[in-house]
C-alpha positions in Angstrom: 0.0 0.0 0.0 1.2 3.5 -0.8 -1.2 5.3 1.5 0.7 7.6 3.9 -0.9 8.5 7.3 0.4 10.7 10.1 0.6 9.9 13.8 2.3 11.2 16.9 4.9 8.4 17.6 4.0 8.7 21.3 0.5 7.4 20.6 1.8 4.0 19.4 0.3 0.9 21.1 3.5 -1.0 20.2 6.4 -0.9 17.8 9.2 -3.1 16.5 11.3 -4.1 13.5 9.4 -7.3 12.7 6.1 -7.1 10.8 4.9 -10.5 12.0 5.6 -9.6 15.6 3.7 -6.3 15.2 0.8 -8.2 13.6 0.7 -10.7 16.4 0.7 -7.8 19.0 -2.0 -6.0 17.0 -4.2 -9.1 16.8 -3.9 -9.7 20.6 -4.7 -6.1 21.4 -7.5 -6.0 18.9 -9.1 -9.2 20.2 -9.4 -7.6 23.7 -10.1 -3.9 22.6 -12.3 -3.8 19.6 -13.1 -0.1 20.1 -11.5 1.3 17.0 -9.8 0.2 13.7 -6.1 -0.5 14.2 -3.4 0.2 11.7 0.0 -1.5 11.4 2.2 1.1 9.7 5.9 1.4 8.7 7.9 4.5 9.1 8.3 6.4 5.8 12.1 6.9 6.3 12.8 3.9 8.6 12.3 0.2 9.3 10.1 0.3 12.3 6.6 -1.0 12.3 4.1 0.6 14.7 0.5 -0.1 15.8 -1.9 2.8 16.1 -5.6 3.3 16.6 -6.9 4.8 13.3 -8.7 7.5 15.2 -5.4 8.9 16.4 -4.4 9.9 12.8 -3.2 13.5 12.4 -3.3 15.9 9.4 -0.3 16.2 7.2 0.4 19.7 8.4 0.9 18.7 12.0 4.1 17.9 13.7 3.4 14.1 13.3 5.6 11.5 11.6 4.6 9.9 8.3 3.9 6.2 8.0 3.0 3.8 5.1 0.0 1.7 5.9 0.9 -2.0 6.0 -2.3 -3.5 7.3 -5.6 -2.4 8.7 -7.6 -4.4 11.4 -11.2 -3.2 11.1 -13.3 -2.5 14.2 
């Protein structure tokens, strides 16, 4: 996916360098907390994957970091 979203890195639920580990963490969190859509994203200029609630997305003009969407886990 080439979609770029912006998040405050401090809002991450979890992060790491392995996509499968991030996916596993997201699935566990999502199973227990189905309040919002979750997104697994990868840093635009890095190698780190992070998990965010989709509702925490920021606008492009904010001081947030850009991420490429790797996977969405719907509500």
